[in-house]
N, C-alpha and C positions, 0 to 999 in steps of 0.2 A: 614854436617850444615844442621839446621833448616832453612829457607830461604821464606819466601813470597816476591810475585811478583807484585807489584801493574800497572796495567791494562795488558790486552789479545788481547793489538791488533799485532801486528806485531812481534816487537822488544823484549814483551810481553814474549810471547807465545812461540816463538822460544825459548828463554834466560832461561825460565820456563821447557821448556820439558827437552832440553840441561842439564841443572843442575840436571833434576831427572835423566837424563839416566846415569850419571857418576858419582853417588850416595848417592845425597842430599835429604832431605825432602822437596818439595816444593809445596808451595800452593799459586795460583796463584789468585787476588783476582779483580772484578770487576763490577762493577751497575749495566753490561747491562745484567736484568737476564734469556731471552731468549740467551745471548750467553756463560755465563754461563752453563746451563740447554742442550747445545749440545756440548759442551766439558764436562760435567760431565757423557755425553754417549758417548766420544768419538769420537765427529765429530769436524772436525778445520774448523772454520769461513772463514780461509786464503788459497790461495792455496801456499801450498808449498810442492817441492818435497821431499819426505820423510818423513814429518812431521807426517801426523796423524794415521802412521805406529809405530815410535815412541811417541805418547800420547796416542794411545791404550795399547803398550806396558808397559809406566811406571805408568799409574791408574790402572791397573793388578798388577804388583809388590806392589801397598801401595803404590809409590816411590808423586807421583802425584795427587794434588788434586786441585778445582776450586769451591771456592766462592762468594756469594756479601756479608756474612757478615766480615764487617773487625775485629768486636772483636775476634771474633774465627779463621780467618785466621793470627793477627798477633799472637795469644796464643805462648807464648815460643819462639819466633823467635829470631836468633844473626842477623839475614842481610837480610833489609828489602830491595828491587829491587825496586823506582821508574820509569814505563818503558811505564808512560802515553802521549799521542802523545804534540806535542810543535807546530799548524796545523802556517800557515802564517796568520799573522794579514793585515788587509789592511793598515798600515804602514810601510810594509816590514818587522817589528821586527817579530819574534816567539810571539803566542800566551799562556803565562803563564799560564790563566784564571786556566784550568784542572792539571794542577802540585802539584799547589797550596790549589786546593780545594782535591786532595790527601794527601797533606801533613797536613790540618784538620783533613781528617778522621783518619790519622794515630798518630797524636800529642798524642792525652790520651793514648794509649797503648804503646808508649814509655818506657821502663826502660834505666838504665846509660850502659849495657853491650850492645845494640845495634845499629848496623853499620847501616846509611843508605845510600841506593849504588844509584848512578843518573844514571841510561842507557839513559836518553829523551835526544835529542839534545837541549842543552839550551845555550841562552848568557853568553859570559864572564862575571863571579861573579855571576853567578845566583845560585850557592852550596854557596856560603857567605849569600847569600840573606835567603836558604830554611834555612840553621840551624837559623839565627837569629831569622825569623818567626817561627821557631818551638820552641825556647825559650821564646819567645810573647807569644803563642799562644797553651799554656799545657804542655807546660817543663819545670819546675820552679827552679827541686833541681838539677842537674845536667847538663852539656855539651850537647851536641848533637853532635853526629861523623858522619861525612859526610866525602863517596869517591866519586870521579865522574870516571866512566868506562865507557868512549861511543861510541857506539856497530858501528864496523863496516861490515856489515851484506848487502852484493848482493841481491837485491830481486829475486827468483828464482834458487838460493844455498845456503840461510842460514844457513841450518844446515849443509850443507858441511861445512863454510866459520868459523862456533862454531867453531867446530874441526878440522882444516885446516887453520885459521885464518893468518895474515900475523905478526896482533903481537897485543898481550892485553893492553890496555893502564888501567894506574889504578896513579889517582889524589887523592892529603889528604894533611890536613897540621897534622894529629895525627901520629903515626910512626904505634902503636899497628893494627889501623883504619886499614891499607894500608896493615900490615901482613895478617893480619884477609879474606883481597878479597885478597890478592896474594897463600894464600893458596888454597880458592876458586877454584878460576882456574886454580890452578898448572894442574890437570890434566888431562888439554885438552894438554900441552907440546908443548905450542906455548910461542914465546919471548915476557918476562913482560917489559915494560918502566913504572917508578915510575917519575909521578911526582907531582908538586905542583897544585891542583886544576885548578886555574884560565889557565895554562898550556897547563892542558888533557882537560875542553873546547875550549882552541883555538884547539889542533888539531883535535877535529873532523870538525871544520869549514873547519881549511885548509885545508884537507881532499877530501872534496868534494869538497871546492872551486878553486882546484887546476884539480882537475881529470874533472868538467864542463869546463875549460879553456883548457884543453887538446881538449874535443871535439867539445869546440867551435871554436877552432883554425883549426881544418885541416877539419871542416864543411865549415870557409874561405876560406881555398886552395882548394876546392872543387870546390863552387864557380867560384875561379877565376881560376884554371882548366878546367874548364867549356868555360869561357872566353880565352885559350889560346891552348887549341887543347890540351891539355896534359890530365894526365890518373890518375887520384888519388888514384887509387889501388895501380898503382906503387911509383906516392909518399909517400906514406905509408911505406910503403913495404922500401924503400931508406931509409926514417928520420927515421923511428922503428928501423932498426938495429944497430942505431948507441945507444951505452948502454946509453949515456948519455940520449936518449932521451927516447928508451924503446918503443915496437910494441903498449901494453896498450894500452885504449881509442882511439883512431887511427881510427876508423873506419866510415869514414864517413856517413852520414843521416839525414831523417832529423828532427834531433835535438833530444836533451835530455827530458822524462820525469819523474815521478816519485814521492814517495811519500819525498823525501831526495835535491837534487840536489835546482829543483829552490825555494824551503823554505826557504835549508839553503844558497844560492846564496843571496836571497834578506835579509834573517835575519843578515850577515856579513856584507853587503854593509850598510846597516841601520843603523847597529852599529857603522860601522864606519863613517858614519854622523854624528853624535849621541856624539861621540869624537873628530869632527874635523879633521877627518883625510878621505877623501873624498879618496875610492879605484875605482879609472878610470878605472885599467883593466879589475875587477870585472864587474863592471858595462858596459862596451863592450862587455864580454864572455855572460850576460843576453840579452844585446840589440841583440847580434848575434843571440842565438837559438832562441831568439822571432824570427824574419826572416824567422830562417830555417822551422819554425813548419809550413810554408806556400806556404813553395816553392814546394811543390806536386802539388797544386790549379794554383801557373801560368805554371807548365808547361803544366796543364790539361787546361789552357786557351791557352795557346800559341799553344800547338796541336787541340784543338777544334772553337777556339772563346768562345762565353759563352755559359757553361753548360747548358743551360737551354730546358728541353726535352732528355736530355741526360740523361743515369740510369750508374753510376759504382760501382761495385764491389768493395769495402776496404778488404782487407786480412790484418787481424790483428789489435785489440782495445786496447790492454794492453797494457801499457807503455814501456815492453820486452817482450821477450819470458821466460815462467816458472814461468807470474806469471798472476795472475788474475785482478791485479792493474789498476785502469784506472785514477788512479788520475796528472794530470797534463799530459797527454798522449796526444803526438802530433797529434794519430787518432783525437779527439775534435774539436780542432782549423780545420782540414782539412775538415771536416763534415759539421760539423756548417757552413763552406765558400759556399761548394757544394751545400745544402739544399735552403741559403736563396737563391744563384744561379739559383734555379728551377730546381736543378738535384736529380732525382730517384738514391738512395745508399741500394746497399745489402752491410751485413756484416756476415764474420765470424772470429770468433776466437775461439779456443777450449776449453780457457779458463774463458775468460771474459765476454761472452756475460751475463750473467745476473746481474754484480755492471752495463754494458753499458746501460741497459735498464733502469735505474736511472737516468742515466748525458745524452745523448743524446738526440736531439731533437726527436720531435714524426716526422714519417713517413720513419721512419729506418726501415729497413728488415733485419731480424735477420736470417739468413740458418744457418742451421745443415751443412755444408757440402761444400768443396772451390768449388765443380760442383753447387750444388744449389745454391751458390752466382755469381760464373759466368754467369750462363745459361741469357742467352739475353739483358748483360751489354755489352754499348759500350765500357770499359775498367778498368783492374783490373789495381789498384793503392796497393803494400803492402807497409803494414805501421812501420808493428812489424813481425820480422824475424822469424818466428816459425819452427821450424825444418820439423813439416806439411806441408809448403807453399815453401818452399827449396826444398823438394822430390816432390813436382806434380809437371807429367810432363809437359812438355813443347807444345805438343801435344794435352792435353785435355785444355788446353787453347785455341789454339784455333780452337777444336769442337763447347763450347762452350761461349767464344763471339762473338756477332757480329761486331765487328771490335779486329781481333787481333794487341793488343797493350798493354803494361806492365808501367805501373810507378814506378820506384822502388825504394822506399827513405829505402832500406837496403841493395841494391846492390847484392842481394842472388843467383844470377847468374853468369858466367863469360861472357866475352863480348865473348869468342870462344864459351859457350856455344848459344850464341842467333847468332851468323853472320849463314844465312843462315836456320835459326828456321820458317824463314817465322812468326815472329813475329815481328810488332815496339816497341822497347826498349828505354825504356828513366829512366837512372838511376840518379846519384849522384854524380858531378862527372868527368864522362866520357864520352867519344864520346857518341853520339846517333846513334843506329842503323835503321835506315829508309828502308823499304823495296822498293828493285828493279822493276821500269816497272812504 
């Protein structure tokens, strides 16, 4: 098929590249001229394993193109995918301004056979609004065909997830349009669920809300374990073996972040309030996560007292390994709090440093290696569980740190490893390991 993708952010770029890889002719459209220029030269603006290689392959095959010209990019397209950002508004709702700006831009170029597919995460009822909006702004002689096909990609493994996902959701009211989109996705050989528009929109929000709830639940249990003298790793294993619960998303840590869970949770909570049905469970999920992101700072204060004059090595900045995304990363409130308390900060992240420089406060030192970040620091704080950090030799922590102490926000090391290591170790939901002497 001839496909256009509006937006070359995380969702749009991964989707466009993967659709081109299975044989479609794909044109990705974005108003950011610098980004388009880089993409035309085979350079990905985001860090995602396998993406840049696939991008270059399909550019070379002439299956993939990039442009900022809507007229050129939309000519003779069978399907147009909307993949623009829907960030969180101040009131918690999703900000749809970019989405409707894109709708204004594409409306004059539609023909009666064009199918619009919404990949962006949008509040319930938005696709109906898009259809009405386009028919009032440029499309007058035919009915706009619109389908909802929300994405379920995990950052850091998005290319893999595109080809090996659990399901594809396709929602719509026009059977022929739904069938066409089903044919578009059939080569991925992933189970397809067909629903109405509103159910497809709700599935996306409900999925992320449930996963966020699992994370906050296990973090609550972890904090209780610390008071009770229990080990949350054992608790997670014990409950995760129950097939009704499942083992995924039961790793205690310093809270979730990223571009999806925080904003999607806020959006569905705001929607619930708007329809006079407050979602008290999800409001508490959100509150637990906000507390969890400052838990490491509390552990640092308990150990050192006021951290003024101390230097800490923050290992990992991105909200999760495998990505350079700093949106809502737990490292941000932690570093802000330590800086405000007068502490010095050295950081290391193998992918997110450049993005972090635009977000973190002045005075943060950015190291090129873990050794460099640790050198002369009073303690190490692990915020992102990159494999490089998990594989780092424990003896090297002792060698470079002024005080051999680690605050592990991702439980990267087992208690068996840390016992007898000569390192004071504070993790999440597990007994602390103190130095004898």
